[in-house]
C-alpha positions in Angstrom: -12.4 15.5 18.4 -13.3 11.8 17.5 -16.8 10.9 18.4 -17.4 8.2 20.5 -18.6 4.9 19.4 -21.8 3.4 19.9 -21.9 -0.3 19.7 -23.8 -1.5 22.6 -26.1 -3.5 21.0 -25.3 -6.9 19.9 -24.6 -8.1 16.4 -28.5 -8.3 14.2 -29.9 -11.6 14.4 -29.4 -12.8 11.1 -25.5 -12.3 11.6 -26.1 -14.2 14.9 -27.6 -17.2 12.8 -25.0 -17.0 10.3 -22.1 -17.0 12.7 -24.2 -20.1 14.5 -24.7 -22.1 11.1 -20.9 -21.1 9.8 -19.8 -23.1 13.3 -21.8 -25.9 12.5 -20.3 -26.0 8.9 -17.2 -26.8 10.3 -15.5 -23.2 10.4 -12.2 -23.9 12.6 -11.2 -20.3 12.9 -12.2 -17.9 16.1 -15.3 -15.8 15.8 -15.4 -12.3 18.0 -19.0 -10.8 18.7 -18.4 -9.1 22.0 -18.9 -5.8 22.1 -14.8 -5.2 22.7 -14.1 -7.0 19.3 -16.3 -4.9 17.6 -15.0 -1.6 18.9 -11.7 -2.8 18.4 -12.4 -3.1 14.5 -14.8 -0.5 14.4 -11.5 1.5 13.5 -8.3 1.6 11.1 -5.6 4.0 10.4 -8.5 6.2 8.7 -10.7 9.1 10.9 -13.8 7.1 10.9 -15.8 4.6 12.7 -18.4 2.2 11.8 -18.8 -0.8 14.3 -19.0 -4.3 12.4 -21.7 -6.5 13.4 -18.9 -9.2 14.6 -15.5 -10.5 13.4 -14.3 -13.9 12.2 -10.3 -15.0 12.0 -10.2 -17.7 9.5 -7.3 -20.2 10.4 -7.0 -21.5 6.7 -8.2 -21.2 3.2 -10.8 -23.7 3.6 -12.5 -21.7 6.3 -12.7 -18.4 4.0 -14.3 -21.1 1.8 -17.0 -22.0 4.3 -17.4 -18.4 4.9 -18.4 -17.2 0.9 -20.2 -20.3 0.5 -22.7 -19.9 3.3 -23.1 -16.1 2.6 -23.6 -17.0 -1.0 -26.8 -19.2 0.1 -30.2 -17.4 -0.1 -31.0 -16.7 3.1 -27.7 -14.8 3.9 -27.2 -13.1 0.7 -27.6 -9.5 2.5 -25.0 -10.0 4.8 -21.8 -8.1 3.5 -18.4 -8.6 4.6 -14.5 -6.6 4.3 -11.3 -8.4 4.1 -9.1 -7.1 6.6 -5.5 -7.2 7.2 -3.4 -4.9 9.5 -5.9 -2.0 9.2 -3.0 0.6 7.9 -5.5 2.1 5.6 -6.2 5.4 5.6 -9.6 5.7 3.4 -11.5 3.2 5.8 -11.3 0.0 3.6 -11.1 -2.0 5.9 -14.2 -0.7 7.7 -18.0 -2.1 7.7 -21.0 -2.2 9.3 -21.6 -6.0 8.0 -19.1 -8.9 9.1 -14.8 -8.5 9.2 -13.0 -11.1 7.9 -9.4 -10.6 9.4 -6.7 -12.7 7.9 -3.9 -11.5 9.7 -4.7 -13.7 13.1 -3.9 -16.7 11.8 -3.1 -16.9 8.0 0.3 -15.2 8.4 3.0 -17.8 6.9 5.6 -17.5 4.8 5.1 -20.7 2.8 8.0 -21.1 0.4 11.0 -18.4 -0.7 12.7 -19.3 -4.0 16.0 -17.4 -3.8 17.3 -18.6 -7.1 14.1 -17.7 -8.9 13.5 -14.1 -6.8 10.1 -14.7 -5.4 8.0 -15.6 -2.2 4.9 -17.4 -1.4 3.0 -15.6 1.4 -0.2 -15.9 2.9 -1.9 -12.5 2.8 -1.4 -11.7 6.8 2.3 -11.8 6.4 3.4 -8.6 7.1 5.4 -6.6 5.0 8.6 -6.1 7.5 8.1 -10.0 8.4 9.0 -11.0 5.2 11.7 -8.6 4.4 13.5 -9.3 8.1 13.0 -13.0 6.3 14.6 -12.3 3.1 17.4 -9.9 4.3 19.8 -12.4 4.7 19.6 -13.2 0.6 19.8 -9.8 -0.4 16.4 -9.2 -1.3 13.3 -7.6 -0.5 9.6 -6.7 -1.3 10.0 -3.2 -2.9 7.0 -1.4 -2.5 7.4 1.1 0.2 4.7 2.9 2.5 4.9 4.2 6.2 3.5 1.6 8.4 5.6 -1.4 7.0 5.8 -3.0 10.5 2.1 -3.3 10.3 0.9 -3.5 6.7 0.2 -7.2 5.5 1.2 -8.3 2.0 -2.7 -8.9 1.8 -4.0 -5.8 2.2 -1.3 -4.3 0.3 -2.9 -5.8 -3.1 -6.1 -5.0 -1.8 -4.7 -1.3 -2.1 -2.4 -1.5 -4.6 -0.1 0.1 -2.0 2.4 2.0 -2.7 4.8 5.1 -1.3 8.1 6.2 -1.7 10.3 4.8 -4.5 6.8 3.8 -6.5 8.7 5.7 -9.6 11.5 3.3 -9.4 9.4 0.2 -7.9 6.0 0.8 -8.9 3.2 -0.3 -7.1 2.0 -3.4 -5.6 0.8 -5.0 -8.5 4.0 -4.7 -10.2 5.4 -7.6 -8.0 2.2 -9.9 -7.8 3.0 -12.7 -9.9 -0.1 -14.9 -8.9 -2.8 -15.1 -6.5 -4.8 -18.0 -4.8 -8.2 -16.7 -4.3 -11.7 -17.3 -3.2 -14.5 -15.8 -4.8 -17.4 -14.5 -3.6 -19.6 -17.8 -4.1 -16.5 -19.9 -2.6 -15.1 -21.0 -5.6 -11.1 -21.1 -4.6 -9.2 -19.9 -8.1 -5.6 -19.5 -8.4 -5.3 -16.2 -10.2 -2.0 -15.9 -12.8 -1.3 -14.7 -16.4 -3.4 -16.7 -19.1 -2.0 -17.1 -22.6 -4.5 -16.8 -25.1 -5.2 -21.0 -25.5 -5.5 -21.1 -21.9 -8.0 -18.5 -21.2 -9.9 -19.5 -24.2 -10.3 -22.9 -22.2 -11.1 -20.7 -18.7 -13.7 -18.5 -20.3 -15.8 -21.4 -21.5 -16.2 -23.1 -18.4 -19.7 -22.8 -16.7 -18.7 -22.0 -13.5 -18.5 -18.4 -11.5 -14.9 -18.2 -13.0 -15.9 -18.6 -16.5 -18.4 -16.0 -16.1 -16.0 -13.5 -14.8 -13.3 -13.8 -17.5 -16.0 -13.5 -20.3 -17.5 -10.6 -18.4 -14.5 -8.7 -18.1 -12.7 -9.5 -21.7 -16.9 -8.5 -22.8 -15.3 -5.2 -21.1 -12.1 -4.8 -22.4 -13.1 -5.3 -26.2 -16.5 -3.5 -26.3 -15.3 -0.6 -24.2 -11.7 -0.3 -25.2 -12.0 3.1 -26.2 -14.3 4.8 -23.4 -11.1 2.9 -20.7 -8.6 4.6 -23.2 -10.6 8.1 -22.8 -11.4 8.0 -19.5 -9.0 5.7 -17.5 -6.4 8.7 -16.1 -3.2 8.7 -17.6 -0.9 8.6 -13.7 1.9 6.4 -12.6 0.4 5.8 -9.3 -3.4 5.4 -10.2 -5.1 3.4 -7.6 -8.6 4.5 -7.9 -11.1 2.1 -9.2 -10.9 -1.4 -11.0 -7.2 -1.4 -13.3 -9.4 -2.7 -16.6 -6.4 -1.1 -18.5 -3.8 -4.2 -18.0 -6.3 -6.8 -18.0 -3.9 -8.0 -20.6 -0.2 -7.7 -20.1 2.9 -6.4 -22.4 2.8 -10.3 -23.6 -1.2 -10.3 -24.5 -1.9 -12.6 -21.8 -4.8 -12.1 -19.7 -4.4 -11.4 -16.2 -7.6 -11.4 -13.5 -5.2 -10.3 -11.2 -5.0 -7.1 -12.5 -8.3 -6.0 -11.1 -7.7 -8.2 -7.9 -4.9 -5.5 -6.8 -6.7 -2.3 -5.7 -10.2 -3.8 -5.3 -10.2 -3.7 -1.7 -11.6 -7.0 -1.3 -14.6 -6.3 -3.0 -14.3 -9.2 -5.8 -12.7 -11.8 -3.7 -10.8 -12.6 -0.6 -7.0 -12.9 -1.3 -5.5 -15.8 0.7 -2.2 -16.6 -0.6 0.5 -14.8 -3.2 3.2 -15.2 -5.2 5.4 -12.0 -5.2 8.4 -10.8 -6.7 11.5 -9.9 -4.9 14.1 -7.3 -5.7 17.9 -7.3 -4.9 18.5 -4.6 -2.4 20.5 -1.7 -3.7 24.1 -1.8 -2.6 24.5 2.2 -2.2 22.3 4.5 -1.1 22.8 8.4 -0.7 20.0 10.8 0.3 20.4 14.4 -0.9 18.8 17.1 1.6 17.8 20.2 -0.2 17.1 23.1 1.7 14.5 25.6 0.8 13.6 29.5 1.7 10.3 28.5 1.2 7.6 25.3 0.7 6.4 26.8 -2.5 9.8 26.5 -3.7 10.3 23.3 -2.5 7.3 21.9 -4.3 8.3 23.8 -7.9 11.6 22.1 -7.9 10.3 18.6 -7.3 9.3 18.0 -10.9 13.1 18.6 -11.8 14.7 17.0 -9.3 12.7 13.8 -10.3 14.3 13.9 -13.5 17.8 13.4 -11.8 17.7 9.5 -11.7 16.1 9.9 -8.6 14.7 6.3 -7.0 12.1 8.6 -4.8 11.2 12.4 -3.6 10.0 13.6 -0.6 8.7 17.2 0.6 8.6 18.4 4.3 7.7 21.7 5.2 8.5 23.8 8.4 5.7 22.6 10.6 7.0 19.1 10.6 10.8 19.9 10.8 10.0 22.0 14.1 8.1 19.1 15.6 11.0 17.3 14.7 13.7 19.1 16.2 11.4 18.7 19.1 11.6 14.8 19.5 14.0 12.2 20.2 14.6 11.5 16.5 16.1 15.3 15.7 19.7 13.7 17.3 19.8 11.3 14.6 19.3 13.5 11.5 20.1 17.3 13.1 23.7 17.3 11.2 21.7 16.9 7.6 19.3 19.7 8.4 21.6 22.5 9.5 20.4 26.1 10.0 21.0 28.7 7.4 22.0 32.3 8.4 18.3 32.9 7.4 17.1 31.0 10.0 15.3 27.3 9.7 14.8 26.3 6.2 10.8 26.4 5.5 11.0 23.8 3.6 13.1 20.4 2.4 12.9 17.9 -0.3 14.8 14.7 0.3 15.8 13.1 -2.6 16.9 9.7 -2.8 19.7 8.0 -5.2 20.3 4.0 -5.2 23.2 2.4 -7.2 25.0 -1.0 -7.1 28.2 0.3 -6.4 30.0 3.6 -5.1 31.5 4.2 -8.3 28.0 4.5 -9.8 26.4 6.3 -6.7 29.5 9.1 -7.1 29.2 9.3 -10.6 25.0 10.1 -10.2 25.1 12.1 -7.0 28.0 14.4 -9.1 25.4 14.7 -12.1 22.9 16.1 -9.4 25.2 18.2 -8.1 25.9 19.7 -10.7 22.6 20.1 -12.1 21.8 21.9 -9.1 24.7 24.3 -9.6 23.8 25.3 -12.6 19.9 24.8 -12.6 17.7 27.3 -14.2 16.3 30.2 -13.1 12.9 28.9 -12.0 14.9 26.4 -9.5 15.6 29.6 -7.1 14.8 29.3 -3.5 17.4 26.7 -2.5 19.7 27.7 0.1 21.9 24.3 0.2 22.0 21.0 0.8 23.7 18.2 2.5 24.2 14.4 1.6 23.8 11.2 3.7 25.7 8.3 2.8 24.9 4.9 3.5 22.1 2.8 5.2 21.9 4.0 8.8 21.9 7.6 7.8 19.1 6.9 5.3 17.3 5.0 7.5 17.6 8.0 10.2 16.3 10.1 7.9 13.8 8.0 6.7 11.9 7.3 10.0 11.8 11.1 10.8 9.5 11.3 7.4 7.6 8.2 8.7 6.7 10.0 11.9 5.5 12.9 10.3 1.7 11.7 10.9 2.4 11.3 14.7 4.6 14.3 15.2 1.4 16.5 14.1 -1.1 14.3 16.0 0.8 15.1 18.9 1.2 19.1 18.7 0.7 21.0 22.4 -2.8 22.7 22.5 -6.2 21.9 21.9 -6.2 22.5 18.4 -4.3 19.8 16.1 -4.6 18.9 12.6 -6.5 15.3 11.4 -5.5 13.4 8.4 -8.3 12.1 6.1 -7.0 13.3 2.5 -3.7 11.2 2.5 -2.8 11.2 -1.3 -3.5 14.0 -3.9 -3.9 13.2 -7.6 -1.3 15.9 -8.7 1.7 15.7 -11.4 5.1 16.7 -9.6 5.6 19.6 -11.8 2.6 21.1 -10.9 2.5 20.8 -7.2 3.0 24.3 -6.1 0.1 25.4 -8.3 
């Protein structure tokens, strides 16, 4: 049971003074100080609850500049901030007992779509599904996938370096960021993009916060190179801490965005992003493999990912059982038939993508041959079905996306509470 919130007291006097001064400085957005505002923004998609002092809703980038500049003044230096998008993070990233800066209410416009070059320029509050709906007619999409895609904002995805299903093929959010418009913590606007050596040298010589930041990061990159190489985890989806490894890209260009992505808003406010769009694969198929134990499904995950898979998800018997009681089962039941031994105790849903049916058929043929002649360690497989086409795949992925909701709606007084959402374990070691 989540404890009741205690946000009965009004905002602290320092925050009241700050908000009053902010309005006098020309802030054009909304300000929420009521108890109702504070209670709503005390929660997100995590188990944590932390009532803020107040919430501000900037109307445009200049409002964000006004917030940051005022907070940089000596009398308001102790005020703390947290940018917020859709509040879909599972680790409490958007919660604070200070001031929430909500960038989703007003700053949610798709500013430009360049179909020829394959990119879009959006404000931070644009929702992922909103963007994908806008570019669907062009056969493009913003590739990083995550379950709350109908609520997660692009700014929030950048802040958490979000990724999910398909990350092996498409990578994380940072892999699709071309450049960012940001507001630094002293209120300085900055356009973050890859800087060639000559341009970087010019920027690092600046006598302002921009120059200081670039000099500091360059010193860390050079002086601590050995420590970074030794200590930074060798992971495909490392989203913990600042990504100091990729301060310089493969071309040798310095890119501040490498540390802004995944910084959870602690270094700057992201107000706009120019992001890469990806052609939508024309053909898709899901291989749904049933197992006699959850352990067997986990042990098979590493081998399956070596078969040109775009993604793989493992589902246990508990979620499958709950799905059977949900309306979603009508759309997917043919792909998860019962075996003579009874219901499957685990399932691997493995996705394959291709540009045409011939390529997809060839991939599936290779995979099914590998399954038929797999090593002894692949025991535990009962059989599999193949779901072809976008409609079938969408139905199955919808079931997967409902997993947390299904678990949360379990009957009885006892039910699981999600709080550890991601594990740092290589697929081949999951069962261990």
